[in-house]
Backbone bond lengths (Angstrom), bond angles and torsions (degrees), N, CA, C in turn:
res aa  C-N    CA-C-N  psi(-1)  N-CA   C-N-CA  omega(-1)  CA-C   N-CA-C  phi
1 M - - - 1.464 - - 1.523 111.28 -
2 K 1.334 115.48 -41.99 1.461 118.81 179.47 1.523 111.00 -61.30
3 F 1.346 116.13 -38.31 1.460 120.18 -179.47 1.533 110.23 -65.41
4 K 1.347 116.93 -41.92 1.464 120.54 178.65 1.523 111.18 -63.51
5 N 1.322 115.35 -40.30 1.468 119.25 178.03 1.521 111.12 -63.55
6 L 1.338 115.65 -37.99 1.462 119.84 -180.00 1.518 110.77 -65.65
7 I 1.345 116.63 -40.66 1.469 120.42 176.70 1.516 110.21 -61.26
8 S 1.330 116.77 -41.77 1.466 120.58 179.23 1.518 111.06 -60.89
9 L 1.329 116.25 -42.06 1.463 119.71 178.59 1.518 111.16 -63.77
10 I 1.331 116.91 -40.45 1.465 120.72 179.19 1.520 110.31 -60.73
11 I 1.350 116.20 -43.80 1.464 120.19 179.58 1.520 110.73 -62.16
12 V 1.336 116.52 -44.97 1.465 120.36 -178.58 1.516 110.86 -62.56
13 F 1.346 116.00 -51.25 1.460 119.14 -178.81 1.523 111.97 -67.23
14 G 1.344 115.89 -32.71 1.456 118.99 176.76 1.513 111.33 -62.97
15 M 1.336 117.95 -41.96 1.459 121.24 179.68 1.517 111.31 -70.57
16 V 1.328 117.24 -32.91 1.460 119.88 177.27 1.517 110.79 -66.57
17 D 1.340 116.30 -41.11 1.460 121.05 -175.57 1.515 113.89 -81.77
18 V 1.337 118.12 -12.22 1.454 120.14 -171.80 1.521 113.01 -62.97
19 V 1.336 116.80 -29.54 1.457 119.32 179.74 1.525 110.51 -61.60
20 N 1.334 116.73 -34.84 1.458 120.76 -177.14 1.523 113.12 -93.96
21 A 1.340 116.60 -3.93 1.450 119.66 -175.87 1.520 110.81 -84.30
22 S 1.324 116.19 152.63 1.456 120.53 175.28 1.511 108.96 -153.44
23 I 1.327 115.72 153.59 1.453 120.88 174.92 1.517 110.02 -72.70
24 A 1.334 115.98 -39.85 1.465 121.69 178.67 1.521 108.80 -157.00
25 N 1.351 116.05 140.02 1.471 119.38 175.53 1.532 112.35 -141.59
26 F 1.329 117.07 7.02 1.473 124.11 174.46 1.531 114.14 69.68
27 D 1.329 117.96 -2.61 1.467 119.46 -178.67 1.522 112.91 -81.69
28 D 1.332 117.32 -7.49 1.463 120.10 174.29 1.527 111.60 -89.24
29 L 1.339 116.44 8.09 1.463 122.40 177.98 1.523 109.34 -105.22
30 S 1.327 116.30 133.83 1.461 121.23 -173.75 1.526 111.50 -80.65
31 L 1.332 115.28 127.62 1.461 122.46 176.76 1.513 109.85 -143.44
32 G 1.331 115.98 143.28 1.454 119.83 170.23 1.519 109.73 -74.72
33 A 1.315 116.45 171.71 1.464 120.68 -179.80 1.526 110.37 -64.96
34 N 1.328 115.68 139.71 1.469 122.92 175.87 1.527 111.46 50.83
35 S 1.341 116.29 53.67 1.455 121.13 -176.19 1.533 110.66 -140.84
36 Y 1.331 115.37 -178.35 1.455 120.52 -179.01 1.523 108.94 -152.72
37 W 1.327 115.57 164.74 1.466 123.49 172.31 1.514 107.25 -126.64
38 N 1.349 117.43 131.12 1.465 120.40 -178.85 1.524 113.58 -128.81
39 G 1.340 116.83 11.04 1.456 120.26 178.65 1.516 114.44 94.20
40 S 1.315 117.56 6.29 1.466 120.31 -177.58 1.524 112.96 -65.73
41 D 1.336 117.47 -16.13 1.469 120.13 177.02 1.526 111.94 -81.34
42 G 1.333 116.99 -2.83 1.454 121.56 175.81 1.513 116.05 81.49
43 T 1.324 117.78 7.18 1.461 120.02 -177.11 1.524 112.50 -79.30
44 G 1.327 118.44 -16.62 1.461 121.77 174.24 1.516 114.14 72.64
45 D 1.326 116.40 -141.22 1.463 121.48 -175.68 1.527 111.03 -51.64
46 F 1.334 115.67 145.05 1.464 118.96 -179.43 1.522 110.68 -128.65
47 V 1.329 115.47 162.94 1.462 122.38 -176.94 1.519 109.39 -115.72
48 S 1.330 115.91 133.25 1.462 122.04 167.88 1.518 107.54 -130.37
49 G 1.330 116.65 126.54 1.457 119.94 -176.81 1.514 110.40 60.48
50 S 1.334 116.93 -123.45 1.466 121.47 179.92 1.523 111.47 -110.85
51 A 1.331 117.01 29.66 1.464 120.60 -178.89 1.529 111.27 -131.95
52 V 1.332 115.74 146.01 1.464 123.02 175.96 1.524 108.63 -106.15
53 F 1.335 116.14 131.97 1.462 122.39 -179.56 1.525 108.44 -113.56
54 N 1.333 116.52 128.95 1.470 118.82 -176.28 1.526 111.45 -79.20
55 N 1.321 114.56 146.04 1.467 122.03 179.11 1.518 109.12 -145.28
56 N 1.327 115.50 133.94 1.457 121.55 176.25 1.520 108.23 -125.60
57 Y 1.330 116.26 123.17 1.467 120.43 178.83 1.522 109.21 -121.87
58 D 1.332 115.82 129.49 1.454 122.24 178.77 1.525 108.40 -101.59
59 S 1.337 116.70 106.96 1.463 120.84 -175.92 1.527 112.41 -71.67
60 T 1.333 116.98 -18.39 1.467 119.94 177.98 1.525 111.23 -72.77
61 Y 1.323 114.98 -46.34 1.465 120.11 -177.87 1.527 113.29 -101.54
62 H 1.337 115.92 -0.37 1.471 121.34 -179.41 1.525 110.72 53.83
63 S 1.326 115.17 45.56 1.459 121.58 179.67 1.521 109.61 -123.06
64 W 1.308 116.63 163.74 1.462 120.96 -177.86 1.519 109.51 -146.02
65 D 1.328 115.86 164.00 1.461 121.26 166.64 1.518 108.50 -154.07
66 G 1.317 116.04 175.98 1.461 121.03 -172.98 1.514 109.63 91.87
67 W 1.334 115.91 -117.37 1.462 121.27 -176.60 1.520 112.84 -122.66
68 A 1.315 115.83 142.54 1.457 124.91 166.34 1.532 105.93 -127.99
69 Y 1.322 117.05 173.48 1.468 119.57 171.44 1.521 109.39 -136.87
70 S 1.329 115.61 155.95 1.457 119.99 -165.88 1.528 111.39 -155.94
71 N 1.328 115.54 161.33 1.470 121.14 166.21 1.529 109.58 -135.64
72 K 1.324 116.87 23.90 1.458 121.20 179.72 1.537 110.31 -71.15
73 S 1.338 115.60 154.35 1.466 119.96 -170.86 1.523 113.90 -131.52
74 D 1.334 117.36 19.41 1.464 121.75 -176.98 1.529 110.59 -79.13
75 T 1.318 118.01 110.08 1.467 122.59 -179.05 1.525 112.72 -105.66
76 T 1.338 118.40 7.80 1.461 120.37 -173.75 1.526 115.19 -121.89
77 T 1.343 117.86 -24.20 1.468 120.27 -176.06 1.526 110.44 -80.93
78 P 1.338 117.89 120.08 1.467 119.80 179.17 1.518 111.42 -82.10
79 G 1.317 116.17 164.02 1.453 120.78 170.71 1.515 115.79 97.46
80 W 1.328 113.53 173.05 1.459 123.36 -174.10 1.520 113.24 -62.64
81 T 1.321 118.32 -28.42 1.465 119.96 -178.99 1.522 112.13 -66.49
82 N 1.318 117.20 -14.13 1.463 121.56 178.71 1.526 110.38 -113.93
83 Q 1.330 116.41 44.86 1.465 120.43 -175.86 1.527 114.05 -80.74
84 Y 1.323 118.64 -7.08 1.468 120.93 -175.49 1.525 114.18 -105.84
85 S 1.331 118.04 12.01 1.468 120.88 -178.95 1.528 111.13 -107.97
86 A 1.329 116.44 136.26 1.458 121.58 170.34 1.524 108.40 -80.81
87 I 1.323 117.28 144.99 1.462 121.21 -178.12 1.527 111.72 -66.65
88 T 1.318 117.76 -17.66 1.463 121.45 177.15 1.520 112.55 -71.70
89 G 1.334 116.97 -21.71 1.457 121.08 -177.81 1.514 114.43 81.51
90 A 1.333 116.84 -0.10 1.470 120.59 -178.84 1.521 108.87 -163.22
91 A 1.337 115.44 164.25 1.460 121.11 176.95 1.527 110.44 -70.32
92 Q 1.325 115.65 162.02 1.474 119.79 175.09 1.525 109.68 -68.92
93 S 1.331 116.80 -35.65 1.464 122.82 173.26 1.517 107.59 -148.46
94 G 1.307 117.20 151.24 1.454 120.20 -179.76 1.517 111.86 68.21
95 S 1.336 115.76 -144.88 1.467 121.22 -174.41 1.525 114.07 -113.72
96 N 1.332 117.21 -37.72 1.464 120.67 -172.73 1.517 112.14 -102.27
97 Y 1.326 115.46 159.04 1.463 121.91 174.26 1.526 108.45 -148.96
98 G 1.317 116.49 165.05 1.447 121.47 -179.72 1.523 112.02 -92.56
99 I 1.337 115.46 147.59 1.461 122.54 173.31 1.525 107.65 -118.32
100 N 1.314 116.24 126.37 1.455 122.32 -178.17 1.521 108.97 -109.65
101 F 1.340 116.19 127.01 1.467 121.44 176.55 1.519 109.33 -124.72
102 M 1.324 116.01 122.00 1.451 121.46 178.62 1.527 108.18 -89.39
103 G 1.327 116.33 94.51 1.458 121.13 -177.23 1.515 112.25 -95.78
104 W 1.351 115.85 -140.79 1.455 121.36 -176.23 1.518 112.64 -100.30
105 G 1.326 118.41 -3.11 1.456 121.12 -178.46 1.516 112.00 -92.59
106 E 1.329 116.16 -148.28 1.458 120.98 -179.84 1.528 110.41 -67.60
107 S 1.328 116.14 157.69 1.460 120.38 179.84 1.520 110.60 -62.73
108 P 1.334 117.71 139.10 1.461 119.65 175.05 1.532 110.05 -58.92
109 S 1.330 116.34 135.77 1.456 120.04 -176.11 1.519 111.54 -143.70
110 M 1.323 114.79 163.09 1.453 123.57 173.47 1.514 106.50 -133.45
111 T 1.331 117.89 124.16 1.457 122.14 -175.92 1.520 110.02 -116.61
112 L 1.325 116.81 128.99 1.465 121.93 -178.09 1.521 111.09 -86.28
113 S 1.319 116.21 152.61 1.466 120.87 177.11 1.528 110.54 -70.08
114 I 1.332 116.75 -32.22 1.464 122.97 177.96 1.524 107.74 -135.33
115 A 1.321 117.43 135.14 1.465 120.36 177.38 1.526 109.60 -56.55
116 S 1.317 117.31 128.13 1.461 122.68 -173.07 1.523 110.32 -148.15
117 I 1.309 115.22 167.37 1.459 121.03 171.80 1.521 108.24 -92.03
118 I 1.314 117.06 123.77 1.466 121.74 175.20 1.517 108.39 -96.68
119 E 1.307 115.98 123.12 1.469 120.37 179.73 1.522 110.99 -69.00
120 G 1.353 117.19 -42.51 1.458 118.75 179.77 1.516 112.63 177.41
121 I 1.327 115.04 178.07 1.457 123.37 178.13 1.520 108.83 -138.48
122 Y 1.334 116.02 162.91 1.462 121.71 173.66 1.527 108.63 -108.17
123 V 1.329 116.60 133.07 1.458 121.10 -179.07 1.528 110.54 -134.62
124 T 1.318 115.65 158.75 1.458 122.41 172.74 1.523 108.42 -159.25
125 N 1.317 116.46 174.49 1.457 120.81 176.35 1.523 110.97 -80.42
126 T 1.312 115.90 155.40 1.453 120.21 166.62 1.527 108.47 -80.38
127 T 1.320 116.52 161.07 1.468 120.07 177.01 1.528 110.40 -61.37
128 Y 1.328 117.08 -40.76 1.459 122.24 179.67 1.528 110.94 -56.46
129 A 1.337 116.89 -53.05 1.461 120.65 -178.23 1.528 111.22 -67.91
130 Y 1.326 116.66 -42.24 1.466 120.53 -177.43 1.531 111.59 -59.72
131 L 1.336 117.00 -49.87 1.471 119.99 -177.66 1.524 111.74 -69.79
132 A 1.347 117.09 -31.14 1.469 119.77 176.52 1.525 110.56 -64.95
133 M 1.331 116.56 -38.53 1.461 119.84 177.88 1.528 111.88 -74.98
134 K 1.311 116.50 -35.82 1.470 120.35 -176.92 1.525 111.96 -73.65
135 N 1.345 116.77 -41.41 1.467 120.52 -171.62 1.525 114.63 -118.77
136 G 1.341 117.13 -13.83 1.455 120.53 -170.72 1.522 109.56 87.11
137 E 1.340 116.51 141.91 1.467 120.50 -177.81 1.516 108.70 -159.76
138 G 1.351 117.66 114.51 1.458 120.45 -179.57 1.525 110.23 61.22
139 P 1.340 117.03 -127.96 1.471 118.73 178.85 1.530 113.36 -73.41
140 A 1.336 117.12 -18.61 1.467 120.42 -178.99 1.527 110.41 -72.98
141 T 1.328 116.30 131.59 1.461 121.00 179.61 1.515 111.03 -95.21
142 K 1.322 115.53 153.88 1.457 120.97 176.55 1.523 109.82 -62.92
143 F 1.328 116.29 131.95 1.460 120.64 -178.22 1.524 111.32 -73.51
144 D 1.351 115.29 143.50 1.463 121.01 169.16 1.527 108.31 -115.21
145 D 1.309 117.80 -170.27 1.464 121.27 -174.61 1.528 113.73 -65.96
146 E 1.326 116.77 -16.88 1.464 120.18 -178.44 1.524 112.80 -91.78
147 D 1.320 117.23 -11.17 1.467 120.38 -174.99 1.517 112.37 -84.81
148 W 1.332 115.18 158.88 1.460 121.03 179.58 1.531 110.85 -151.48
149 F 1.330 115.28 156.21 1.470 123.90 177.46 1.515 106.07 -137.90
150 K 1.338 116.97 116.00 1.465 121.16 -168.08 1.524 112.59 -119.04
151 L 1.334 115.39 133.67 1.454 123.78 171.62 1.521 108.36 -99.09
152 T 1.331 116.84 127.42 1.459 122.33 176.45 1.520 109.07 -115.64
153 I 1.328 115.83 127.11 1.466 122.73 -177.77 1.523 108.28 -116.24
154 T 1.326 116.77 122.87 1.464 122.01 -178.28 1.518 110.12 -113.24
155 G 1.333 116.42 127.36 1.457 121.10 175.60 1.518 110.49 -85.37
156 K 1.332 116.85 141.78 1.461 122.46 176.83 1.531 109.22 -126.67
157 D 1.341 116.47 137.12 1.461 119.56 179.37 1.526 110.39 -88.29
158 E 1.326 116.61 -170.96 1.471 121.57 -176.95 1.532 112.58 -58.75
159 S 1.329 116.79 -30.73 1.464 120.70 -178.43 1.524 112.66 -88.07
160 G 1.337 116.93 -4.03 1.447 120.91 -178.65 1.515 114.02 89.96
161 S 1.344 116.68 3.17 1.461 120.50 178.66 1.522 110.45 -80.70
162 S 1.326 116.09 147.35 1.460 120.93 -179.23 1.524 111.22 -69.50
163 T 1.329 115.77 137.30 1.467 121.36 173.61 1.534 110.98 -102.72
164 G 1.329 116.43 -0.12 1.459 120.77 179.91 1.519 111.34 136.29
165 T 1.315 116.12 174.18 1.464 122.00 178.97 1.521 110.43 -132.33
166 I 1.321 114.89 150.85 1.458 123.19 174.64 1.527 107.58 -125.76
167 N 1.311 117.18 132.10 1.462 122.37 176.63 1.523 110.27 -107.91
168 F 1.318 116.09 138.76 1.458 121.72 174.96 1.523 107.86 -136.30
169 F 1.328 116.72 129.99 1.460 120.82 -178.28 1.529 110.76 -90.62
170 L 1.319 115.18 114.22 1.461 121.47 175.72 1.528 110.87 -77.33
171 A 1.310 116.52 -15.10 1.461 122.90 171.87 1.522 107.43 -156.26
172 D 1.346 116.37 137.79 1.456 119.94 179.33 1.531 109.10 -171.73
173 A 1.322 115.86 143.36 1.459 122.76 173.91 1.535 112.75 52.85
174 G 1.319 116.32 40.83 1.454 120.85 177.33 1.510 115.44 84.79
175 H 1.329 118.10 -4.23 1.478 121.60 178.87 1.515 109.93 -107.18
176 I 1.337 116.73 127.92 1.465 122.83 176.09 1.527 107.58 -112.99
177 V 1.310 117.28 122.10 1.471 121.83 -174.79 1.524 110.90 -62.17
178 N 1.337 116.07 129.56 1.472 120.81 176.17 1.526 111.67 -135.75
179 T 1.323 116.71 19.57 1.461 122.84 174.23 1.530 108.06 -131.10
180 W 1.333 116.24 163.59 1.457 119.61 174.61 1.516 109.17 -71.35
181 E 1.327 116.80 125.56 1.454 122.22 -178.35 1.519 110.17 -119.47
182 Y 1.342 115.36 138.44 1.461 121.05 -178.61 1.528 109.88 -86.46
183 V 1.338 116.18 131.82 1.459 122.01 177.62 1.524 107.90 -116.50
184 N 1.330 117.25 116.79 1.462 122.28 -179.07 1.524 109.82 -77.67
185 L 1.336 116.70 124.68 1.460 121.85 -178.53 1.525 112.87 -115.68
186 S 1.329 117.78 8.27 1.461 120.74 -172.11 1.527 112.77 -62.43
187 T 1.337 117.42 -27.03 1.467 119.40 -178.81 1.530 112.84 -70.56
188 L 1.325 117.77 -10.35 1.465 120.49 176.62 1.519 111.75 -73.94
189 G 1.342 117.45 -14.13 1.453 121.24 179.93 1.522 112.11 73.76
190 A 1.330 115.84 -161.92 1.469 120.99 -179.89 1.521 108.91 -71.24
191 I 1.322 116.52 120.80 1.468 121.28 -177.64 1.527 110.55 -125.82
192 K 1.313 114.59 151.95 1.467 120.97 174.18 1.518 110.31 -95.86
193 S 1.348 116.32 -30.38 1.459 119.81 -179.34 1.518 110.99 -150.48
194 L 1.316 114.67 162.24 1.461 122.87 172.48 1.522 107.89 -121.64
195 E 1.333 115.88 138.95 1.457 121.24 172.61 1.527 108.37 -116.86
196 F 1.341 115.74 143.55 1.451 121.83 -173.22 1.526 110.25 -121.29
197 S 1.330 116.37 138.91 1.462 120.51 174.62 1.525 108.85 -143.12
198 L 1.329 115.51 157.93 1.457 122.53 -177.99 1.524 109.60 -126.99
199 S 1.315 116.46 144.46 1.459 121.73 175.56 1.527 108.60 -143.40
200 S 1.318 115.82 159.92 1.462 120.79 -173.48 1.526 110.59 -149.02
201 S 1.318 115.11 157.78 1.463 120.69 173.44 1.524 111.48 -77.60
202 D 1.336 117.46 -14.06 1.466 123.07 -177.49 1.526 109.21 -99.26
203 N 1.334 116.55 101.80 1.460 121.32 -174.43 1.520 111.92 -135.66
204 D 1.338 114.90 150.48 1.449 121.93 172.45 1.527 107.87 -100.54
205 P 1.344 119.09 136.46 1.470 120.35 -176.90 1.523 113.63 -63.67
206 V 1.322 117.85 -20.74 1.472 121.39 -179.12 1.526 111.54 -102.62
207 Y 1.336 116.68 -48.46 1.462 121.03 -171.44 1.530 114.06 -97.11
208 G 1.313 117.72 -4.64 1.457 120.58 176.98 1.517 113.40 86.97
209 M 1.319 116.77 -146.00 1.460 122.39 -170.65 1.528 112.43 -64.64
210 N 1.327 115.87 129.92 1.465 121.25 176.84 1.527 112.29 -84.88
211 T 1.319 117.27 -32.99 1.468 121.17 179.48 1.531 109.18 -62.53
212 P 1.334 119.11 130.37 1.476 120.26 178.25 1.529 111.34 -53.86
213 A 1.324 116.35 126.12 1.467 122.60 -170.66 1.527 112.25 -84.11
214 Y 1.324 115.68 63.41 1.460 122.72 -177.14 1.533 110.22 -131.06
215 F 1.337 115.56 150.54 1.460 121.48 162.14 1.523 107.87 -151.77
216 A 1.318 116.52 164.36 1.464 122.19 178.53 1.525 109.37 -110.72
217 M 1.336 116.51 147.96 1.466 121.62 -179.68 1.525 110.15 -138.21
218 D 1.329 115.74 148.37 1.461 120.64 176.40 1.523 109.11 -150.85
219 T 1.338 116.71 156.71 1.455 126.26 169.78 1.524 113.27 51.25
220 V 1.330 115.69 85.72 1.463 122.56 174.74 1.525 107.58 -82.88
221 V 1.326 116.93 115.38 1.469 122.31 -170.63 1.527 110.59 -98.75
222 P 1.349 118.49 124.59 1.466 120.61 177.50 1.523 111.10 -81.53
223 E 1.330 116.02 160.29 1.463 120.11 172.38 1.522 108.48 -65.80
224 P 1.343 119.26 133.85 1.475 120.97 -177.74 1.519 113.99 -53.37
225 A 1.323 118.05 -42.42 1.465 120.36 -177.93 1.513 111.87 -63.28
226 T 1.324 116.82 -29.93 1.461 120.77 -179.56 1.516 111.00 -63.71
227 I 1.331 117.52 -41.54 1.461 121.18 179.70 1.522 110.80 -63.31
228 V 1.337 116.84 -44.31 1.458 120.53 -178.84 1.511 110.72 -64.61
229 L 1.334 117.58 -41.72 1.452 121.07 178.97 1.521 111.29 -63.13
230 F 1.343 116.78 -39.48 1.454 119.91 176.52 1.528 110.56 -59.80
231 C 1.332 116.32 -42.51 1.473 120.61 -179.60 1.522 111.00 -63.25
232 I 1.346 117.11 -48.25 1.458 121.42 -178.46 1.519 110.44 -65.61
233 G 1.351 116.15 -42.78 1.458 120.49 -179.75 1.509 112.28 -60.07
234 G 1.326 115.96 -41.68 1.457 120.23 179.04 1.509 112.02 -65.27
235 L 1.347 116.83 -39.61 1.457 121.05 179.59 1.524 111.23 -67.63
236 L 1.341 117.41 -42.86 1.459 121.29 179.38 1.526 110.80 -63.08
237 L 1.315 117.17 -40.28 1.454 121.11 179.69 1.522 111.08 -62.24
238 R 1.340 115.98 -43.32 1.468 119.63 179.23 1.527 110.83 -65.02
239 R 1.352 117.40 -37.59 1.464 120.70 -177.98 1.529 110.58 -66.72
240 R 1.360 117.68 -40.13 1.469 120.65 -179.64 1.523 111.67 -65.06
241 R 1.329 116.82 -27.82 1.459 120.18 -176.57 1.522 112.20 -79.03
242 K 1.337 116.84 -13.83 1.462 119.17 -179.24 1.529 111.48 -76.49
């Protein structure tokens, strides 16, 4: 009876805490004020919460792709020198957030420690991409009502097979996203990893997409039932070992 009561308490407290729980929110990563990390220290892929984010840094050209993380707040400076700021000027929660850049290497990805259902994520534009679409910047042209900038998120299972895709428009029909927006990913089912790609209506026939290939992400939210099951599973495992 005591064991059943304990399970009940775990379920109750698990459901109470689920609102504040996240798979990853980048706030467990150390950063100074108004700064960023892009892999220049050579450490490569990094972990936040229970997820691994890929990072590739080229020390020859001092370039990177995949994931970086940041707490910069510059919403006014245009151009590549401001590639680490979210247009919101702040994280969705806490202090830090992720910056995703689709470069020339492997696709940006997030890999979970255990295959799970992700309820959703929060995304927004970077200042660099937002101002390039709003005003034009270098090869990027100013967006009109016909232009669009799309984020595609693909779920992958344990075997690497796709579980489906979700599309979210960071710009469309004259609106360019400048707030944190929630993207529901629950229809992807249980996934081991997510892969991210960007596409745009503004393209060069030789060099490809003109729109800066960046977006910002924060607070990866797990399905509530997944957290409770993890709690119960851990307790049952400990009980069997006694």
